[in-house]
C-alpha positions as CSV (number, residue, x, y, z in Angstrom):
1,M,-20.8,8.1,-29.0
2,F,-19.9,8.2,-25.4
3,R,-19.2,11.1,-23.0
4,L,-16.0,11.3,-20.9
5,F,-16.1,11.1,-17.2
6,H,-14.3,13.7,-15.0
7,A,-13.9,13.3,-11.2
8,S,-17.1,15.1,-10.4
9,A,-19.4,13.8,-13.2
10,A,-22.1,11.2,-12.8
11,A,-21.8,7.9,-14.7
12,A,-23.8,7.2,-17.8
13,L,-23.2,5.3,-21.0
14,A,-22.2,1.6,-21.5
15,L,-19.2,0.3,-23.3
16,S,-19.0,-3.1,-24.9
17,A,-17.2,-6.1,-23.2
18,P,-13.6,-6.8,-24.3
19,A,-13.0,-9.0,-27.3
20,S,-10.5,-11.2,-25.4
21,L,-11.0,-11.6,-21.7
22,P,-7.7,-13.5,-21.0
23,A,-5.8,-10.5,-22.3
24,L,-6.8,-8.6,-19.2
25,A,-5.9,-11.4,-16.7
26,Q,-3.1,-11.1,-14.3
27,Q,-1.5,-13.2,-11.5
28,P,-4.2,-15.1,-9.5
29,A,-4.8,-13.8,-6.0
30,S,-5.9,-15.4,-2.7
31,V,-9.1,-13.3,-2.7
32,A,-9.6,-13.8,1.0
33,Q,-10.3,-10.0,1.2
34,P,-10.2,-9.5,5.0
35,G,-10.7,-6.0,6.4
36,A,-7.9,-4.0,4.9
37,S,-5.0,-2.8,7.1
38,Y,-3.2,0.4,6.4
39,A,-0.3,-1.5,4.8
40,E,-2.6,-3.4,2.5
41,L,-4.3,-0.2,1.3
42,A,-0.9,1.5,0.8
43,D,0.3,-1.5,-1.2
44,L,-2.8,-1.2,-3.5
45,V,-2.7,2.6,-3.8
46,L,1.0,2.7,-4.6
47,A,0.5,0.0,-7.3
48,A,-2.6,1.6,-8.8
49,P,-2.5,4.7,-11.0
50,L,-6.3,4.7,-10.8
51,V,-8.4,4.4,-7.7
52,I,-12.1,4.6,-8.6
53,D,-15.4,4.5,-6.8
54,V,-17.8,2.5,-9.0
55,T,-21.2,0.8,-8.8
56,I,-21.4,-2.6,-10.5
57,R,-24.1,-2.7,-13.2
58,S,-23.6,-6.3,-14.4
59,A,-21.3,-9.2,-13.6
60,T,-20.8,-12.3,-15.8
61,R,-19.1,-15.3,-14.4
62,I,-16.1,-16.5,-16.3
63,K,-15.5,-20.2,-16.6
64,G,-13.3,-22.6,-18.4
65,Q,-9.9,-21.6,-19.9
66,E,-10.6,-17.9,-19.3
67,A,-10.8,-18.6,-15.5
68,A,-7.4,-20.4,-15.5
69,G,-5.5,-19.8,-12.2
70,V,-8.5,-18.7,-10.2
71,A,-8.2,-19.7,-6.5
72,A,-10.3,-22.7,-5.3
73,N,-12.3,-20.5,-3.0
74,A,-13.0,-17.8,-5.6
75,A,-14.9,-17.1,-8.8
76,R,-13.9,-14.9,-11.7
77,F,-16.2,-12.3,-13.2
78,Y,-16.3,-9.8,-16.0
79,V,-17.8,-6.7,-14.5
80,E,-19.3,-3.6,-16.1
81,A,-19.5,-0.7,-13.6
82,D,-20.6,2.9,-13.5
83,V,-18.0,5.4,-12.4
84,G,-19.0,7.4,-9.3
85,A,-15.8,9.2,-8.4
86,L,-12.2,9.2,-9.5
87,I,-10.2,9.1,-6.3
88,R,-6.8,8.8,-7.9
89,G,-6.0,9.4,-11.5
90,S,-5.8,12.2,-14.1
91,G,-7.5,13.1,-17.3
92,A,-10.9,11.8,-18.5
93,M,-12.3,8.3,-18.7
94,P,-15.5,6.7,-20.0
95,A,-18.4,6.8,-17.6
96,R,-18.6,3.0,-17.6
97,L,-15.7,0.6,-17.2
98,G,-15.2,-3.1,-17.7
99,Y,-12.7,-5.3,-15.8
100,L,-12.0,-8.8,-14.5
101,V,-12.2,-9.5,-10.8
102,D,-11.8,-12.6,-8.6
103,V,-14.2,-12.6,-5.7
104,P,-14.3,-15.0,-2.7
105,L,-17.1,-17.6,-2.4
106,D,-19.1,-18.0,0.8
107,F,-19.3,-21.0,3.0
108,R,-21.7,-22.6,0.6
109,G,-19.4,-22.1,-2.3
110,R,-21.5,-19.3,-3.8
111,P,-20.2,-16.0,-5.0
112,P,-21.7,-12.7,-3.6
113,R,-24.3,-10.8,-5.6
114,L,-22.2,-8.2,-7.4
115,A,-24.9,-6.3,-9.3
116,K,-25.6,-2.9,-7.7
117,M,-22.7,-3.3,-5.3
118,R,-20.7,-0.2,-4.7
119,V,-16.9,-0.9,-4.6
120,L,-13.5,0.7,-4.8
121,I,-11.2,-0.6,-7.5
122,F,-7.4,-0.2,-7.7
123,A,-6.5,-0.4,-11.3
124,R,-4.4,0.7,-14.3
125,G,-5.5,1.6,-17.8
126,V,-5.4,-0.8,-20.8
127,A,-3.5,0.7,-23.8
128,G,-5.8,1.3,-26.7
129,R,-9.0,0.3,-24.8
130,P,-10.3,3.3,-23.0
131,G,-13.4,1.5,-21.7
132,Q,-11.3,-1.2,-19.9
133,V,-9.2,-1.2,-16.8
134,Q,-7.0,-3.9,-15.3
135,L,-7.0,-4.4,-11.5
136,V,-3.5,-4.3,-10.1
137,T,-4.3,-7.8,-8.6
138,L,-7.3,-9.8,-9.6
139,D,-8.8,-9.2,-6.1
140,A,-8.1,-5.5,-6.0
141,Q,-11.7,-4.6,-5.5
142,R,-13.1,-3.7,-2.0
143,E,-16.7,-3.2,-1.0
144,W,-17.3,0.5,-0.4
145,T,-17.9,1.7,3.2
146,P,-17.7,5.3,4.4
147,A,-14.7,4.3,6.7
148,L,-12.9,2.6,3.8
149,D,-13.5,5.5,1.5
150,A,-12.1,8.0,4.0
151,R,-9.1,5.8,4.7
152,V,-8.3,5.3,1.0
153,R,-8.6,9.0,0.3
154,E,-6.2,9.8,3.2
155,V,-3.7,7.2,1.9
156,V,-3.9,8.8,-1.6
157,R,-3.4,12.3,-0.1
158,E,-0.3,11.1,1.8
159,I,1.2,9.4,-1.3
160,L,0.6,12.3,-3.6
161,D,2.0,14.9,-1.2
162,P,5.3,16.3,-2.7
163,A,6.9,15.9,0.7
164,A,5.8,12.2,1.1
165,P,8.4,10.0,2.7
166,P,10.3,8.0,0.1
167,S,10.6,4.2,-0.2
168,I,13.3,2.6,1.8
169,V,15.6,0.4,-0.3
170,G,18.5,-0.3,2.2
171,I,20.7,0.9,5.0
172,G,23.8,3.0,4.7
173,N,26.2,3.7,7.6
174,A,25.2,3.2,11.2
175,F,27.2,4.1,14.3
176,H,26.8,4.4,18.1
177,V,28.5,7.1,20.1
178,A,28.8,6.6,23.9
179,G,28.0,9.5,26.2
180,T,29.9,10.7,29.2
181,L,27.7,9.0,31.7
182,P,27.1,5.2,32.1
183,G,24.2,4.2,30.0
184,E,24.2,7.3,27.9
185,G,24.7,7.3,24.1
186,E,23.1,7.7,20.8
187,T,22.8,5.6,17.6
188,Q,22.4,7.1,14.1
189,I,21.4,5.0,11.2
190,F,21.3,6.4,7.7
191,L,18.8,4.9,5.2
192,K,19.0,4.5,1.5
193,T,15.9,5.5,-0.5
194,D,14.6,5.0,-4.0
195,S,14.7,8.8,-4.7
196,G,18.0,9.4,-3.0
197,A,16.3,11.7,-0.4
198,P,18.0,11.5,3.0
199,V,16.3,9.6,5.8
200,S,17.9,8.8,9.1
201,L,17.0,7.2,12.4
202,L,18.2,8.4,15.8
203,V,18.0,6.4,19.0
204,L,18.8,8.2,22.3
205,R,19.8,6.5,25.5
206,R,19.8,8.5,28.8
207,P,20.6,7.1,32.3
208,N,17.6,5.8,34.2
209,Q,15.3,6.5,31.2
210,P,13.8,4.3,28.5
211,P,15.4,4.7,25.1
212,R,13.5,6.8,22.6
213,W,13.9,7.2,18.9
214,A,13.0,9.5,16.0
215,V,13.1,9.6,12.3
216,S,14.2,12.5,10.1
217,F,12.9,12.7,6.6
218,G,15.4,15.3,5.5
219,D,19.1,16.5,5.7
220,I,19.0,17.4,9.4
221,V,19.2,14.7,12.1
222,D,16.9,16.2,14.7
223,E,16.8,14.7,18.2
224,N,13.6,16.7,18.8
225,A,11.9,14.8,16.0
226,A,9.5,12.0,16.8
227,A,8.8,8.5,15.8
228,P,6.1,8.3,13.1
229,Q,2.5,7.6,14.1
230,P,1.2,4.2,13.3
231,D,-0.9,3.8,10.1
232,T,0.8,6.7,8.4
233,L,2.9,6.7,5.3
234,G,6.1,7.4,7.3
235,W,5.3,4.4,9.5
236,Y,4.6,2.2,6.5
237,R,7.8,3.2,4.8
238,L,9.8,2.0,7.8
239,A,7.7,-0.9,9.1
240,C,7.4,-2.4,5.7
241,G,10.7,-1.3,4.2
242,L,13.4,-1.8,6.8
243,P,15.4,-5.1,6.8
244,R,15.1,-7.3,9.9
245,A,18.7,-6.6,10.9
246,L,21.5,-4.1,10.4
247,P,23.9,-5.4,7.6
248,T,27.4,-6.0,8.7
249,T,28.7,-3.5,6.1
250,S,26.8,-0.7,7.8
251,L,29.0,-1.2,11.0
252,D,32.4,-1.5,9.4
253,T,33.8,1.5,11.2
254,Q,32.5,0.4,14.7
255,D,34.2,-1.4,17.4
256,E,32.6,-4.6,18.8
257,E,30.7,-2.9,21.7
258,S,29.5,0.0,19.6
259,A,28.3,-2.3,16.9
260,R,26.4,-4.4,19.5
261,L,24.7,-1.3,20.9
262,A,23.8,-0.1,17.4
263,R,22.2,-3.5,16.6
264,E,20.3,-3.4,19.9
265,D,19.0,0.1,19.1
266,Y,18.0,-1.0,15.6
267,Q,16.0,-3.9,17.0
268,F,14.4,-1.4,19.5
269,V,13.2,0.6,16.5
270,L,11.7,-2.4,14.8
271,R,9.9,-3.5,17.9
272,S,8.5,0.0,18.4
273,L,7.2,0.1,14.8
274,G,5.6,-3.3,15.1
275,P,4.8,-5.6,12.2
276,C,4.1,-4.2,8.7
277,R,1.0,-6.4,8.5
278,A,-0.6,-7.3,11.7
279,S,-3.7,-9.4,12.1
280,P,-6.3,-7.7,9.9
281,A,-9.1,-5.7,11.4
282,G,-12.4,-4.7,9.8
283,V,-12.6,-1.3,8.1
């Protein structure tokens, strides 16, 4: 007998280890596990139907064939952990879960002490095995901190919002229209999304003023809109989803000068967004 865990319940009863550990293995990961950036957390949350706060009860090191593909600077463990909170996911789950994880070794080549460690895991269920989960990557476990917990919960809220910005899959038409004064003009760039929802970029040039740009997540191209704030889902969708250059096909209707200005404005947007994954900072 075991009781089912809901998001507010405390953890209790143990489940047995899986009969076949390799069945839960996935692609090996680098397991460097630096402080997570917003983009890294968004990648994990988007890939993970389950985000769970757990405390590790036991960890058994896996060696031999069952540790095939583990990185040279890592060790593989089978973990049993007590569930503390379900941050993303629906329905009920056992109060204790088992999973495989690759963890980095220290400078002496030793793994960390995992028992009693509180961690966040990014996972999916295993069909027919309610007591097991599969990490979305073999290093998709992060040591819990208040800051990380708050940041992950905010990313989950953004992603689950019905009005969440969609994923960018390409660029449609782009055009530049010159204004009546020298140095005046605007560029509009229409983006393609996985959901078909409209997203567009607008870059405005005014004489003796720096250019400014905005994004519209909707049907209306609004020059009073703003650029997305860094480390938000809107920023992530653009910084991580936009190609590095406007495709030629997007500028088919433009003359040479208008196409040049549209390309310049697009590069201005990319520079303003900054890299999707900057040098990692601690969380």
